[in-house]
N, C-alpha and C positions, 0 to 999 in steps of 0.2 A: 491468602489467594487470591482475594480480592481489593481493589485500592481504586478508587472513585475519586478524580482531583478536577477542579476546578470545574465542573459540572452544569450546564448552563442550556436551557431550552424556553422560548418565548412560544404563542401563539397570539398574534396580531397584536404582536406588541405590550402582550400580557406575561411577566416571566413567571411560569409554572414552576420550574427551576432554575436556582437561582444562586451559582457557584458553590453548587454542593460538593461538598467531600465524605469521605467515606468508606474505611477499610475492614476486613474481615479477615481473620486469621483460620485455618485449616482446623476442622473441631471446632469451630465456637456456634455460637449461637446469639445471633445479632438481632437485637429488634430496631425497627424505624417509625417513632410514635413522633405526632405532631398534629395539632389540631385540622380541622375539615377543611381542604383546601392547601393544605402545605406542599403538596407535592409528590408526595409518598408513591402513589401509582406511577405517577409519568417517569420519578426516577424509576421503576422495576423496571417501567418500558424502555427506557433509553438503555438501561444496565444490559438489557435482552433482546436489544437491537430493533424490537417492535417501532419503533420512532427514532431517529437522527437526530444529535445533539445538537446545537449551537456552535458549543465548544466545550471543549475539557477533554477527559481521555476514564478510558474505563480497564487498568489492567486488571487480566486475570492468570494468574498464574505466570507473571512475568510478560507478559502477551496483551498490548492495546488490540480492542475487540471492538471498538468503534468502526462502523463502516460496514460490519458482518450482516447479513444477512439471517435472520431468527435461527433458522434450520444449522446454518453454520454455530453459530452458539450452542446448539443445544446439541450438535455432533462434539463438542468442546469437553459436556457433561456440567451442562447448567441448565436443569429444566425449573418450571415453574408452573403454578395456577394463578387461576384469576379471581380480581376480587366477586365479577357473574361467574357463577357456575358457567363454564365452558366445555360440555359434552356429548355425545352423541346419542339425542334421548330417544331416539327408537332401536337402537342397538342395546345388547345384553352387557351386564357387568363385564364377562368376562371379554366380551369382543372391543369394548371400549377398551380397556388395557391391552388389550393384545396389539391393536391399531399401533398402538406406542411403541411397542418390541419390536415389531414389525418393522418400523419407522427406522428405528435403531439400525436393525439388520440391515436394511434396506430391500428391504422385499415387499413393498408395498407396491409395484411393477410386476409381482411374479405372476401371472396369468396362464400356469400348468399344475402348480401345486397346490389343492385344496387349503385353505386358512386353517381350517379344525384341525389341520397335521403340525403345521407351523407353531416354532415356542410354547408349546402348549405347557412343558413343567414351569416354563420359567415365568408364563402370564399366573399361573397358579401359586405360584411362591408368591409374587407380588401381591396379591389377593389375602392368601393367608396373613405378612407381614402388616395389614391392614386392618385386617379383620371383615375381609368382606369376601371369605373362598363361600361362605353358605346361600351368596345373594349372587355366585355369580353369573346362573341363568335367568336371570330377573330384568328385564325390560328398565334400563335405567331412569326413562320417564316415570317408573313407580314410585322409584324408593323416595324415602325424605329427601327433606333437604337437606341436613347434616352429613346422611351418605353419599348423594351426589358429591357432597364438599371432600367426604373421603376418598370417592371414587377419581376425583382429579386429582389429588394429591398419589391415589396408586398411577395413572396415566402418567403425571411425572414422571414416574420412578420406573416407569418402563423405556426410559431413557438411560436409565445405570444413571445418573446423576451422582458427582464429586459435592457439586455447589446447586442446593435445593431454594430458590425462592418462593414463600406464601404471601400471598397480596386478602390479608385478612383470612384465616385459613378461620374462625371460628364463625365468623358474622353470620347471625338470625340462625342460629342454634339453640336447642333445650339445650339446658344444662348439663344433664347429662350425657348429650351429644358433644360439647363441650370439654367433657372432663375426659372424654372417649379421645376425641382430638389432641388435646392436649401429652397426655399419655404415648398416643405416635410419634408427636412431635420428638419430647425426649430419647423416644426407642431409636427412631430413626439417626439419633445425633448417638447418644451411646454404643448403640447396638452394633449400627452399621459406620456409623463415622461420618455421616453426612455432615457436610458442614452447612447451616442453615440459616437463610436473611429473611426475616419476616416484618410484617405488617400487622399492627391490631389495637385497635381503639378499648381493649379491657385492660388497666392496669394492672391488675392482680394476676389475669394471665402477665404479661410485658415480666415486670417483676418477680413469677415466680418461676420464667424459665427460661429470660435472656441471660445470658452472661457479660455483655455490653448491650449499650441500648445508644441509637442516636438520633439525636430531635432535631425535625423539621420544623419552620415556620417560616412560610410565605416566601416558599422555597429552597428558603439557603439553611444548611447547618448550624445552629448553634451550641452543639455541643458535643463530642460523643466522648462516653467511659464507661465507667461501672457502674453498677444499678445505683448504688450510693453517691455517687459524683452527681451523678442526673437528677435525684430525687429531692434534692434541697439545693439545688443549680437554682441560683434569682432569674437568669433570664427564664428558667421553665417556667420557675415561679408565674412570672409575669405573663408568659403564653397562658396556663393553661388554669392559675387560680387569680390570677389579675392583682399580681404582685403581693401576695399575702405570702408574709414570712413561714406559712406554715410549710410542712414538707411534703411530695406527692407521695399518697400513700403512706 
């Protein structure tokens, strides 16, 4: 479904992403891991058109999407959440999610129909699927950190994605919130057939839900493979454990 080939991006001479390669098959959950500063978020920004690469290609369902603006990439049914929560804190949970649905339907400039009458059922179904329906009328600025992260996933689902990118979805969550988020990610894959690409620092989560893992170090891909292939790879050991011959996790 997605193939990244030789993707590179420099900032003032610093190579944030350096000849990165990645492939994601339809229906997979693929994790991108690496030490802090490895280039994971920059890679996601390149895939989703937030920044443009210096070289390389991003092929989605056979089409090179490099150069397309983020909204066009979103309309191709690629959605994402962000490392730092990106929501409208003065709007309700329902309104935040509804905005994403209205954008997909190109209704954000409809000046004549009250928003309360548009896409209500679909918005409510999304909130039910992520477990936020009972909080739909709550102002989002009053939510817990974990619920704000889940809300951002709900907003991403408003674009009806085939391919969902999650940037550290459980960062800062309490243990019970983390468990809820993990179950949600599994549900999106298993029940709704959404292909998922995510990055995460918690190796227990990564090895628990990923079908395959891509490891980045200093902006480059050092391996992509199954959990077992990655777990005992020597280059991964060097990056995470200083060359120890003890398998990761």
